[in-house]
N, C-alpha and C positions, 0 to 999 in steps of 0.2 A: 197878566197872571203872575203872581208872586211864587217863585220856586220855594217849595217846602219839602225838606227831607228829614229823616229821623234815624237815630240809632236806638235799638231797643234791647239792651243786654238783660240777661236773667241773673239775678243775684244768688247764684247757687255755688259759687266758689271764688277763688282768687281771680282778680282781673286778668283776663287773657290778652296777650298781644294781638290776637285776632280781632278783639273788640276795638283796640286802638287802630288797627289796620282799616277796618270797615268805617270807623268813625272819621278817620282822616279823609277818605275819599268823599264821604257825605259832606263833611265840613268844607272841603275845597270846592265841591260842586255848588253848594249853597252860596258861599261867599263870592265865588267867581261870577254868579248870576245876581248878586245883590239880594239873595233869598234868606230864608230862615232855617236854622238847624235845631232840631228838637231832640231832647233826650226823654225816652219813655222807658220805664222800668217794667219788665215782664216778669212779675212775681206771682204768677198764678199756680206755680208748683209749690203747694203749701208745705210739703214734706222737706224740700231741699232749699227753699228760699230763706234767706236770713237778712235782717236789716244790717248786720255787720258787713256782709258781703256787698250790699248795696252801697254803703258808705265807702268801702274799699274801692269799688269800681269807680265811683264818682271822684274820689280823691286821686286815684291813679290817672284818670282821664284829664283832670285839671292839671296834674303835674306835667303831663305831656305838652300842654299848651292848647289842646283842643277844648274850646268852650262852646256852650250851647245857649241859644236864645230863649228857649222855653224848656221847662223840666220841673221835676218835683221840688227842687230847691229854689228855683227862681220864679216859678209860676208861669202864667201865660193865659191866653184867651180860651184854651181848650182843656182846662183843669178838670179832674185830676190827671196827672201824668204817671200814676202808679196803677197798674192794672188791677191789683187786688182791691182798689177803691172804686172800681168801675163795674163790678160784677152785675149790678142791677141792669146796666146798659146791655150787657151781653145776653142776659136772660131774656130781656125784652126782644132782642133781635132773633134769638133762637126761637122764641114763640112765634114771631112773624114768619119765619121759615116753615115752621110746622103748619101754621094756618094756611100757607100757600102750597102745602104738600111737597115742599123742597127739603124737608127734614122729618124725622120720626123718632119716637122713643125706642130704645133698644134695652131689653130686659135680660139679655144673655149674660150668664155668669162667666167668670174666668175659665172654668172648666169647659163650659159649652163653647166658648170662643176657641179654646185650644183644640177641641175636637173638630170644630169646623175647619180650622187651619190645616190640621192633619189630613182630613178627608180631601180637601181641595188640593193639597200637595200630591196625594196619591193619584188624583185625577189629572195631574199636570196643569192645574189652573193656578192663577195667582193666589197667594195665601191670604189675601184680604178678606174682609167680612163678606158673607154671601147675601146680605140684605134680607135675611129671613124675617126680621121684626118689622120690616117695611110693609110686609103683607098682612100685618095684624089689623083687625077691624079697629077703626078709630075709636069707637065707643069702648071696646075692650081695653085698648091701650090707655085711655083716660081713666077707666075704672081701676086698673092695676096701679097706675101712678097715684091716684087719689087715695088708694089703700096703703100707700107708703112703700110700695115695692121699689127697690133700688133700680135705677135705670140711668142710661146716658141718652144724649140726643145726638143722632147721626145725620149727616147730610145724604140726600139722595144723589146718586151719580148715574148718568145715562148708561144703559147696558151696551150701547153701540155708539159709533161715531168717533170722531177725532177732534182733539183740541189743538188748535193752531196757535202758537205763541210767537209774537214778533218781539224778540229780544234784540235791542239795538246793537248789542255786541256780538250776537250769535246768529242773527237772521231768523229764519222760520224754523221753529222747533215744534215737533209734533209728538203728541201722546195719545194712544188709544184709550178711550174711556173704559174699555173692558179690563184694563189693568190698574185702574184708579180705585183705591179703597173707599168704602163708605165711611168717610172720616168722622170720628167722634168730634163734635163741636162743643158740647157741654158735658163735663164729667159728672159722675154721680154725686160729687160733693158740691155741685152747683157752680164750680169754677170752669172757665172756658179753656179749651186747648189753644195752642198758639194760633191755629188756623183761623178760628172765628175771631179771636181778639185782635189779631193782626189786621184782618180785613176791616172790621168795624172801626177800629181806632184810626187806621190810615184814612178811611173815608171821613169820619167825623172830625179829624184833625187836619183835613184838607191837604194831605200829603200828595204832592204832585209827581214826585219821582222816588223810587225805591232803589237803593244801591245796597246789595247784600251779597253774601257768599254763595257760590255756585251750588252748595249742598241743598239750597232751597229751590233749585230749578225744578226738581221733580214734584214739588208741592204746588207749583204755580197753577196747574190745571184746576186744582181744588179751589184756589183763590179766585181764579177767573170765573169759575162756576158761581161762587158766592157773590161776586160782583154782579153777574147776570141775574141771579135769583133776586137780589135786592133792587135791581134796576139802577145800579150806580156805574159811573165811569171809572174804570180801573186806572191807577197811576202808571206811568212808564217805569218799567222794571229792568234794571241792569243786574246781571249776575257776574261778580268778579271772581277771579281764580282764588282757590284756597292756598294758604301758606303751606309749604311742604317741608318734610324732613329731607335729608340728603338722599334717602332711598325713594323719594317721590311720594311716600305715604303722607297722609294728612298730618300736619304739625301736631305733635302730642307730647305731653309732659314726660312720657316714658323715654322719649328719644331726644328731647330738647327742652331746655327751660322755657316755659310758656308764659310765666307770670310777668306782667309789667313791673311788679314790685321787685322781682328778682333783678331785673336789669337796672332799676333805680339803685338798689343796694350794692350792685356790682360796680357802680361808678359810671354808668352810661348816662350822658346828659340827655334831657328830653328832646332837644333839637336834633340830636343824632339819631335817636330812636325813630322819630317821625320821618326824618330824611331817609333812613334805611327802609322803613315800611313803605314809603312812597315809591322807592325804586323797585319794590317787589312786583309792581304791576303797572308802572308808569314811567315814562321817559320825558325829560324836559326837551323842549324844541331844539336846543343847541347841544344836547347830549350831556349837559352838566350833571355831574354825579353828587356834588356837595352843594346843598341849597337849604334855605330856610323855609319855614312854613309860609311866610308872606310871599316869598318868591314862587312857591308852588301854587298858591292861590292866584297870583298875578298871571301866571302862564297856563293855568289849568284848562285842559281840553279833554273831556272824557273819551273822545274818540282816539286819543293816544294811549289808552289803556290796553295792555296786552292780555291775551287769554292763556299764555303759557303758564305752566305750573311753577310758581316762584319758590325757590329753595331758600329757606331761612338759614343763611350762612353767618354764624356768629363771628367768624374771622372778618367778614366784610363789614359787619356792624362795628366791630372794634376799630377797624381802619377808618370808617366814617366818623366814629367818635373822636379818634385822634385828630382828624382834620378840624373838627369843630373846636376841640380844646386848643389846638395850635392857633386858631384865629382869634382867640380871646386875649384881652390885655392881661398883664400880670395881676392887676388889681381884681379883675373879674374872676380870674382863675383862682386866686387866693380865696375869694368869697365862695366860689363853688365848692372848693375843698373843705372850707370851714362848715358850710351848710351840710355837706355830705357826712363828714365824720369828725370834724374838729370843733364842733359847737359845744358850748358849756353844757347844754342839755344832754348831749350824747355822753360826755365825760361824767356827768352826774349819775347817769345810769350805770356806768362801768365801775365807778369808784367803790361802791359798797361791796363789790365782788373781790376787790384786790387790796382794800385799805389795810387789812391785817397781814398781808403777805409781803408788803413792800418794806425793804430796808433802806433803800435810797430812791429818790424820785425817778431815777433812770430805770428802776425796775418796772415801772408802770408799762413802758412800751414792750419790754421783753415778755411780760405776763400777758399782754393783750394784743400782740402784733397780728394775730390771726383775724382780728376784727377789721383790719385795714387791707388785708391781702385779697387779691382777686382769685388766687389759686393757693391751695394748701398742699405742702409737700410732706410726704411721709413714706415709709417702707411698707410694702404689702404685708409683710409678716406682722407688723405692729397692729394691724387691724384684727388679727385672729387671736382670740383669747386662748390661754393655756388649756389644753385638753379639748379644744374645739377644732372642727375641720373647716377648710376654706369654703366649701359649698354651703355648709351649715351656717357659717357666718354671713355669707351673701344672702341666703334665704331669710335669715332673721332680720337683717337690716332692711330687706325689701318689705317684710311684714310691718316693720316699724315705720317705714315711709308711708305705707297705706294708713296706718293708725294715725299718724300725724296729719294726713290729709283730711281726716274727719274733724279735726279740731277747728271750731270757729273762733275760739278764744285761745291764743297761744301764750298762756300764762304758766308760770312755774308749776303750779299745782296740777294743771291739766297735762302738762308735759310729763310730770312724774307718774301720773295715772297711766299714760300711754306706755311708758317704760315698763311699769309693773304688769300691764296686761299682756304685752308681747313677751316679756320674760316668762310669765306664767304659761303662755301658750307654747313656747319653745322649751320650757323647763330649763331656762337659763337663770342664773343668779343676776340680781340687779347690778352687781359689781361687774360681771362679764359684759352685760349689754351696754352699760354706760361706758365701760372701758373702750369697747369697740367704737361706739358712737363718738366718744370724745376724740379719738384719733381722727375719725372722718371729718369732724366738724372743726377741730382746732389744730390738728396735726401734732398735738402734744400728749404725752402720757400723764403729765401733771399740768393742770390748768385751773383757772378760776372755776367756781361751782358750775357744773354743766347746765343745770336747769335754768339758772339765771343767765348764762351765756346765750343759751338758745332763745330765750325770751327776747333778749336784746337784738340778736341777729335776725330774728323773725323766721316765720315758717318757710318761706320760699327759699331763702339762702340756705337754711339748715337742710331742707329736703334735697336740694340740688347737690350739696356737698355729700350727703349720704348716697345719692344716686351715682355720683362720681366714684365713690368707694365701691359700690356694687359693681360698677363696670370694671374697676381694677381687680376685684375678686373673681371676675368671670361673668359675663352677661348671661342672663337667663334665656334659654331657648323657649320657643312657643309652648312646647309640651310641658316643660318644667314650670313655666310661668302660669299656665292654665291650672296645673295641679296645685300650685301654691295659692292661687286666687281662690280655688275651691276650699282649701283649708281655711283661708282667712274668712271667707263668707260664712262657712259653717260654724265658725267660732263666735260669730256675732249674734 
């Protein structure tokens, strides 16, 4: 048997370090067994998926050094590897389930579903769907569908019994079917949910082992049922621990920078990032803390993975990065620095922003020093525009961060639109908002044109510098944050 594993990111945002974390263990497992590592793009969320994000994810993973044997860009025996191009396959399999009475059409509207959830909550039951549409007459169900009535396709779940899961890392895990929702398999737009596409693709692509985050453990009973309904052999599934913030909560961009691109722009080398992510849930046999990807593959044994909640400690990452930098020759280190920030291409981007402001060549570095610093230093008072309050400034910068998160294209014109929208929402002048943001991003009251600076720095670095400014102004508590989020949502 050839070992086959996969990573299946959704292109709905900036590439997350959690994607690299899961990809790393799949890669090491495949290579240590002489197997195949597959990249599959889960782009069935048509509202949030974007080809720009897909390219960003693939470029970021390539930068780390994790490469795949099959995928959208390299092809393979099981094409296509993009789920949006496989919708006919999922519809056929959903039809097979309905013909075998393992699935049914659901015509309930959003309001009806809300009412069902509320009623079940009052009764002390799980708030999942009650399966009412599963009791529709087959002919009536088909007639309503043929008439064009919007519907989803849900899976049938036994009302009683227990699902036993043998997780190699966790032993016997049990779930009562009574608390398992009648999962939607096919949405009303004809696209599958994760659950159907995941199972169908893993089977058709002959995936033998699945290594994924522990947040999917509760979904495994649904997947096991689907394998049983189709009459297929399920792969061996491992659920690895989630990356955590210092307070043990799930790693989130509100508390830690989570984008692979952020760490690249910060000057973290890819070897160090993979080394650090490996230590999050794995230990080398000799306790070695600094190692290469090849060394990890050579010694990889999945039984050595830990179930503890790994804390994403940026200080530890910085230390590991320093160890890798120290091991490089001078020539290699020079090349790394040139590739990072001293390349002609990078200078060519900067020069149009400062060419009219320079009196001497030495002025260049003084004008652009913030482009090369890992941390920006400035006084708290400089963040707060005249006649504005500290809390108001914090809230406005937070709204601006959320607005920047929406941008799939981080170009000057889009950045300017984001400034204008949040300025209008907060009734701030453009001058006040750009003044505060300029301090947060450059540390300077006078700097090269801000929109151009932000485009060159990139979304992740800009947003994280703004978040550091928000922390300096005073972190938002849960109640204030929720109120601010409601204001932002209602403005869209």
